[in-house]
N, C-alpha and C positions, 0 to 999 in steps of 0.2 A: 813237441808241438809240430815240428816240421813233418814228421811221419803222419800225424793226424791230417794236416792240410793236404799232403800228397794223396792220402787215402780218399779224402773228399773230392779232390780234382779227378782222380782215377775213377771213382764211382760215378761222378757226373758225366765223364766221357763215356763210360761203359753204358750208362742208361740213356744217353742221348744219341748214341750212334744208331743210325737207321740203315738197315741193309738197302742196297740199291733197288731191289725188286719189291720191297714191301708195298710201296704205293700201287704198283701195277697189280699185285695180287689182291689188294683190297678192292680194287675196282674190277668187278667181274659181273657178268650177266646175272649169275646166281645171287650175288650180294645186292645188286640193284633191284631185282625182282623181289627178293625177300624183304627189302626195305619198304616196299609199298603193298605187300600182301594185306588184303582186308580193306584197302582203301575203297570207299564206296563208289558205285557207278553214278556218274553225273553226265547226262546227255550234253555233249559239246565240251566236256571237261578235259583239260590238258595239264592239270597240275596235281600235286600230291593231295590236294583237298578233295579231288574227285576226278575220275576219268571215264570217258566212253572208250570203246575198244581201240579206235584209231588214235585217240589222244594218249592213251597208255603207250601205244607203240611209239609215237613221236617223243614222248617224255623219256622213255628208256633209250631209244636210239640216239637221242641227242647226247647222252652220256658217253657215247662211243664214236662221236663224229661220223655218224652213218650217212651223212649227206642230206640233201634236201628231199625229204619225203613229202608227198602230198598230204593234205589234212584228212581227206575222207577215205573210208575203207575201200570204196569202189576204185578210186584213183590209186591207192596204195597197191591194189591187186594187179596193177599194170606196171608198177615200178620194178626196176632191177631186171633180173632174168628168171625165167621159170625154172623150177627145180622139181624133179619127181619126188613123190612121197618117200621112195626108197633111198633117196640121196640127201635127205634133210640133214642139216648140220646146225649147230648152235647159232642162234640169231636169225635164222630164216623166218620169214613171215608166212603164216598159214591162214587160209581163208575158207569161209564157210557160207553156205546159203541157208540162213536160219528163218527167213521169211517167205521163201518160195519165189523170190523175184530176183535172183542173182546174188552176187556176193553182198553179204550184209553183216558179217562178223569176222574178226581177225584176232590173231594172237602171235606170240613170238615163240618159236620152237626152242626148248631149253634142254633137249636131249632125252634119251631113254623113253621115247614115244610120248613125251609130255610137252605141253605148251602153257605159257602164261598169258592171261587175257583179263580184260575187265568185263565181267558178266553183268548183264543188266539186273539180274536178281541177287547176285552174291558179291559184286564188286571184284577187285583184283584177286585172282585165284589161279591155281594150277590144275589143269585137267589133262586127261589122257586122250590122245588121238583115237585110241581104240574103243573109247566109250561109245556105245551105240549111237547116242545123239550126235556126236561130232563125226564119227565114222560115216554115218549116213548122209551128212551134210557137207562133207569136205569137198572143196572145189579145186583149189590149187595152192601152190606155195611159190614164193618169190625170194630170191637171194638179193639182198639190198646192201650188204656190208662187204667192205673190202677185206682182204686177207689180214691186213693190219688190225682192223676193227675186230675181226673174228678172234685173233689171238688175244686181244685185250679182253674180249668177252669171256674167253676161256681162262682168264687170269694169268696168262703167260707173260 
């Protein structure tokens, strides 16, 4: 009986021990974006029930304590520091002129030439910067996250 009880205690300890970095690796930009892929576009939306493009950015960036970002796309395009397209890194914000009157759409760079955004026609999705539609409408990129937030986004 003693061996049985010790086995139970040992098993309980084995299966409840959590490595120190498990939590950090579960919270990554990839996981957060994947968790809301397909969420519908809702003008003015800032919750998982529906997002517009700037609301999606706010929702995701709050997960990484990325500071106080403005609510609107035009204002977000002035936040942080400008980054060249060649120097984009995970978490940088990318901006587009989709209506012909300045910055009107935004997303979050997720690496490999791709960005996540809330499309007015398809909801939250992943697109390529090289797609002709976005390539031709690209305006700028801004770095708004600290190195600490960047590492968290990368799952480090």
